[in-house]
C-alpha positions in Angstrom: -1.7 12.9 2.9 -4.1 15.9 3.4 -2.0 18.6 3.9 -0.4 17.5 0.7 -3.3 17.8 -1.5 -4.2 21.1 -0.3 -1.1 22.5 -0.7 -0.3 21.2 -4.3 -0.2 24.0 -7.1 -2.4 21.7 -9.0 -3.4 18.2 -9.7 -0.2 17.0 -11.6 1.8 18.0 -8.6 -0.4 16.6 -6.0 -0.2 13.6 -8.0 3.6 13.3 -8.1 3.7 14.1 -4.6 1.2 11.1 -3.7 3.4 8.7 -5.6 6.8 9.8 -4.4 5.6 10.3 -0.8 3.4 7.2 -0.6 5.3 5.1 -3.2 2.2 4.5 -4.8 1.3 4.0 -8.5 -0.6 6.3 -11.0 -3.5 4.8 -10.6 -3.4 4.3 -7.0 -2.6 8.3 -6.7 -5.6 9.2 -9.1 -8.0 7.4 -7.0 -7.3 9.6 -3.9 -7.2 12.5 -6.1 -10.8 11.5 -7.5 -12.3 11.0 -4.2 -13.1 14.8 -4.0 -12.4 15.2 -0.4 -14.1 18.5 -0.4 -17.4 17.2 -0.5 -16.7 14.5 2.0 -18.5 16.0 5.5 -16.0 16.9 8.0 -16.4 14.2 10.2 -15.8 11.6 7.5 -12.5 13.7 6.6 -11.3 13.3 10.1 -12.0 9.6 10.1 -9.9 8.6 6.8 -7.2 11.4 8.2 -7.0 9.0 11.4 -7.1 5.6 9.8 -4.3 7.1 7.5 -2.1 8.2 10.7 -3.1 4.1 12.4 -2.0 2.8 8.8 1.1 5.0 8.3 2.1 4.1 12.3 1.8 0.2 11.7 4.1 0.2 8.5 6.4 2.3 10.4 6.4 -0.5 13.0 6.7 -3.2 10.5 9.5 -1.4 8.4 11.4 -1.2 11.8 10.8 -4.6 12.5 12.0 -6.2 9.2 15.2 -3.3 9.7 15.8 -5.1 13.3 15.3 -8.6 12.0 17.3 -8.6 9.5 19.7 -6.7 10.4 19.6 -4.0 7.3 
């Protein structure tokens, strides 16, 4: 996500990519953009990125389990 935000040409592009990539609502995407990540200390940014990676891994694990259990 971090790379996605910094690679976006503008706020509208970043918002659209967040909504598409994470299946978020406009409200959720705007909330992330409003965090003003550039003001976060480096350690806090790293912690957030690590937590997000853990959440992404858990989502993948649960998705695989549901798919396997339901034969989809």
